[in-house]
VOVOTOR-669602 format. One record per atom (N, C-alpha, C, O): residue in three letters; x negated, y negated, z. Coordinates in pm, whole numbers, padded with zeros to 5 digits, always signed. Layout:
% residues N
ALAXYZ
...
//
This chain:
% residues 88
MET-04474+02397-00308
MET-04445+02281-00393
MET-04296+02250-00392
MET-04257+02134-00395
SER-04214+02351-00388
SER-04071+02331-00407
SER-04012+02231-00308
SER-03962+02127-00350
GLY-04015+02259-00180
GLY-03970+02165-00079
GLY-03844+02088-00114
GLY-03837+01968-00088
GLY-03745+02154-00171
GLY-03621+02087-00204
GLY-03618+02024-00342
GLY-03518+01961-00379
HIS-03724+02038-00418
HIS-03728+01982-00552
HIS-03662+02076-00652
HIS-03648+02196-00627
SER-03623+02020-00764
SER-03560+02101-00869
SER-03665+02186-00941
SER-03785+02162-00929
LYS-03618+02283-01014
LYS-03706+02368-01095
LYS-03781+02282-01196
LYS-03900+02305-01220
GLU-03714+02184-01255
GLU-03777+02099-01355
GLU-03891+02016-01293
GLU-03995+01997-01356
TYR-03870+01968-01171
TYR-03975+01894-01100
TYR-04096+01985-01082
TYR-04209+01947-01112
ASP-04071+02106-01032
ASP-04179+02201-01012
ASP-04250+02234-01143
ASP-04373+02245-01147
ASP-04174+02248-01250
ASP-04233+02277-01381
ASP-04324+02162-01426
ASP-04432+02186-01480
GLY-04280+02039-01405
GLY-04362+01923-01441
GLY-04490+01917-01359
GLY-04597+01888-01412
PHE-04478+01946-01230
PHE-04593+01947-01140
PHE-04695+02050-01188
PHE-04814+02020-01199
LYS-04648+02170-01216
LYS-04735+02278-01263
LYS-04795+02246-01400
LYS-04910+02281-01427
SER-04718+02180-01484
SER-04766+02144-01617
SER-04888+02054-01608
SER-04985+02072-01682
PHE-04883+01956-01518
PHE-04999+01867-01501
PHE-05120+01946-01453
PHE-05230+01929-01506
LEU-05101+02032-01353
LEU-05213+02107-01299
LEU-05274+02201-01403
LEU-05394+02226-01403
LYS-05190+02252-01491
LYS-05238+02343-01596
LYS-05321+02268-01700
LYS-05426+02317-01741
ASP-05274+02151-01742
ASP-05346+02075-01845
ASP-05311+01926-01834
ASP-05214+01881-01894
PRO-05391+01851-01757
PRO-05361+01708-01738
PRO-05376+01623-01864
PRO-05335+01507-01867
ASP-05436+01680-01968
ASP-05454+01606-02093
ASP-05334+01618-02187
ASP-05330+01554-02292
TYR-05237+01698-02148
TYR-05125+01722-02239
TYR-04993+01710-02164
TYR-04963+01792-02076
TYR-04916+01611-02197
TYR-04784+01590-02138
TYR-04680+01634-02239
TYR-04667+01574-02345
ASN-04606+01739-02206
ASN-04503+01789-02297
ASN-04377+01816-02217
ASN-04360+01924-02160
ASN-04290+01719-02213
ASN-04164+01734-02142
ASN-04064+01801-02237
ASN-04023+01741-02337
PRO-04026+01926-02207
PRO-03941+02001-02299
PRO-03793+01964-02294
PRO-03712+02020-02369
HIS-03757+01872-02208
HIS-03616+01838-02188
HIS-03573+01718-02271
HIS-03655+01635-02310
GLN-03446+01710-02298
GLN-03387+01600-02375
GLN-03402+01468-02299
GLN-03375+01461-02179
ASN-03446+01364-02369
ASN-03455+01231-02307
ASN-03324+01192-02240
ASN-03216+01238-02280
SER-03334+01110-02140
SER-03218+01053-02070
SER-03133+01158-02001
SER-03012+01140-01986
THR-03195+01267-01959
THR-03123+01368-01880
THR-03191+01379-01744
THR-03307+01338-01728
GLN-03121+01433-01649
GLN-03178+01453-01516
GLN-03296+01550-01522
GLN-03396+01531-01452
ALA-03285+01652-01606
ALA-03394+01749-01620
ALA-03521+01680-01671
ALA-03630+01707-01622
PHE-03507+01590-01769
PHE-03620+01516-01824
PHE-03685+01431-01713
PHE-03806+01432-01695
ASN-03601+01360-01638
ASN-03651+01274-01531
ASN-03721+01355-01422
ASN-03827+01315-01373
ASP-03663+01469-01384
ASP-03723+01553-01280
ASP-03859+01607-01324
ASP-03955+01607-01246
PHE-03868+01652-01449
PHE-03996+01703-01501
PHE-04100+01591-01495
PHE-04213+01613-01451
GLU-04062+01474-01540
GLU-04155+01360-01542
GLU-04198+01321-01400
GLU-04314+01289-01378
ARG-04105+01325-01307
ARG-04140+01293-01167
ARG-04239+01395-01111
ARG-04334+01358-01042
GLY-04217+01522-01142
GLY-04310+01626-01096
GLY-04449+01607-01155
GLY-04549+01619-01085
TRP-04454+01578-01284
TRP-04582+01558-01352
TRP-04655+01438-01292
TRP-04776+01443-01267
THR-04581+01331-01269
THR-04640+01209-01214
THR-04688+01231-01070
THR-04794+01183-01031
GLN-04610+01303-00993
GLN-04649+01329-00854
GLN-04777+01411-00848
GLN-04862+01386-00763
ALA-04791+01508-00937
ALA-04915+01587-00942
ALA-05032+01497-00979
ALA-05141+01512-00923
LEU-05012+01406-01072
LEU-05117+01312-01111
LEU-05161+01228-00991
LEU-05280+01204-00972
LYS-05065+01183-00911
LYS-05097+01102-00793
LYS-05168+01183-00685
LYS-05261+01134-00621
ARG-05125+01307-00666
ARG-05181+01390-00559
ARG-05317+01451-00594
ARG-05398+01477-00506
TYR-05341+01472-00722
TYR-05464+01536-00766
TYR-05535+01451-00871
TYR-05549+01493-00986
PRO-05580+01333-00833
PRO-05642+01244-00932
PRO-05770+01303-00991
PRO-05810+01265-01101
GLU-05834+01394-00919
GLU-05955+01456-00971
GLU-05926+01546-01092
GLU-06017+01584-01165
GLN-05799+01580-01112
GLN-05759+01661-01226
GLN-05748+01577-01353
GLN-05737+01631-01463
LYS-05751+01444-01338
LYS-05737+01358-01456
LYS-05844+01392-01558
LYS-05953+01438-01524
SER-05812+01369-01679
SER-05903+01394-01789
SER-06031+01314-01772
SER-06030+01204-01717
ALA-06140+01370-01821
ALA-06267+01298-01820
ALA-06266+01186-01923
ALA-06342+01090-01912
SER-06179+01199-02022
SER-06170+01095-02123
SER-06085+00980-02071
SER-06010+00996-01975
SER-06098+00865-02134
SER-06019+00750-02090
SER-05886+00743-02164
SER-05808+00650-02143
LYS-05862+00840-02250
LYS-05738+00839-02327
LYS-05621+00886-02240
LYS-05640+00971-02153
PRO-05502+00833-02263
PRO-05385+00885-02193
PRO-05356+01026-02243
PRO-05404+01064-02350
PRO-05277+01103-02168
PRO-05248+01239-02212
PRO-05176+01242-02345
PRO-05102+01150-02380
THR-05198+01348-02419
THR-05128+01367-02544
THR-04982+01391-02512
THR-04949+01467-02421
ARG-04895+01328-02585
ARG-04751+01344-02561
ARG-04684+01397-02686
ARG-04732+01378-02798
ARG-04574+01463-02664
ARG-04499+01510-02779
ARG-04444+01389-02853
ARG-04421+01284-02794
THR-04424+01405-02979
THR-04368+01296-03059
THR-04220+01285-03032
THR-04147+01384-03036
ILE-04175+01165-03005
ILE-04033+01140-02982
ILE-03973+01088-03112
ILE-04017+00986-03164
PRO-03874+01158-03165
PRO-03811+01108-03288
PRO-03760+00966-03269
PRO-03711+00930-03162
SER-03771+00886-03373
SER-03731+00745-03361
SER-03585+00730-03321
SER-03548+00629-03261
SER-03503+00828-03352
SER-03362+00821-03314
SER-03345+00828-03163
SER-03240+00788-03111
GLN-03444+00878-03090
GLN-03436+00890-02945
GLN-03509+00776-02874
GLN-03486+00754-02755
LYS-03594+00705-02943
LYS-03676+00604-02877
LYS-03592+00498-02807
LYS-03628+00452-02698
GLU-03482+00459-02866
GLU-03400+00355-02804
GLU-03321+00408-02684
GLU-03255+00330-02615
LYS-03326+00539-02658
LYS-03252+00598-02548
LYS-03334+00606-02420
LYS-03288+00661-02320
ILE-03455+00552-02421
ILE-03539+00556-02303
ILE-03484+00460-02199
ILE-03463+00341-02226
SER-03461+00512-02080
SER-03402+00432-01974
SER-03506+00336-01916
SER-03626+00357-01932
PRO-03460+00231-01848
PRO-03553+00139-01783
PRO-03642+00211-01682
PRO-03759+00177-01665
GLU-03586+00312-01614
GLU-03664+00388-01517
GLU-03778+00464-01586
GLU-03889+00471-01535
GLN-03748+00522-01702
GLN-03851+00595-01777
GLN-03959+00499-01827
GLN-04077+00535-01830
LYS-03919+00378-01866
LYS-04018+00279-01909
LYS-04111+00243-01793
LYS-04231+00224-01813
LYS-04054+00232-01672
LYS-04134+00201-01554
LYS-04238+00311-01531
LYS-04355+00283-01503
ILE-04193+00435-01542
ILE-04283+00548-01520
ILE-04394+00549-01625
ILE-04511+00572-01592
ARG-04359+00525-01748
ARG-04460+00523-01854
ARG-04561+00410-01833
ARG-04680+00428-01859
ASN-04513+00295-01787
ASN-04606+00185-01759
ASN-04697+00222-01643
ASN-04814+00183-01640
ALA-04643+00296-01545
ALA-04725+00341-01433
ALA-04835+00435-01480
ALA-04948+00429-01431
TYR-04803+00523-01576
TYR-04905+00611-01633
TYR-05020+00529-01688
TYR-05137+00560-01664
LYS-04986+00425-01762
LYS-05089+00342-01825
LYS-05180+00280-01720
LYS-05302+00278-01736
LYS-05120+00230-01611
LYS-05198+00167-01505
LYS-05288+00267-01436
LYS-05402+00236-01403
ILE-05236+00388-01413
ILE-05314+00492-01344
ILE-05433+00533-01430
ILE-05543+00558-01379
ARG-05411+00540-01560
ARG-05515+00588-01651
ARG-05622+00483-01679
ARG-05727+00517-01734
GLU-05599+00357-01644
GLU-05697+00252-01672
GLU-05814+00257-01577
GLU-05905+00176-01587
//
């Protein structure tokens, strides 16, 4: 899996494979670590679509404090919108 990816990317990839119904990015929003984890999780979702939840609900996500919500980058918004499209 590593193939030149960061530890955070690998952790995100493994997190999806472990439980595709639960998305829990342990890193601070708007950091490279957060983005890498999210990229790994998303890549696993794309590569292993059969792992997707049987339910039509999107994965459970950790609650983001309102003080951090405005810190979401345009790139992160794109990724989140992609999640929605994949899950439909």
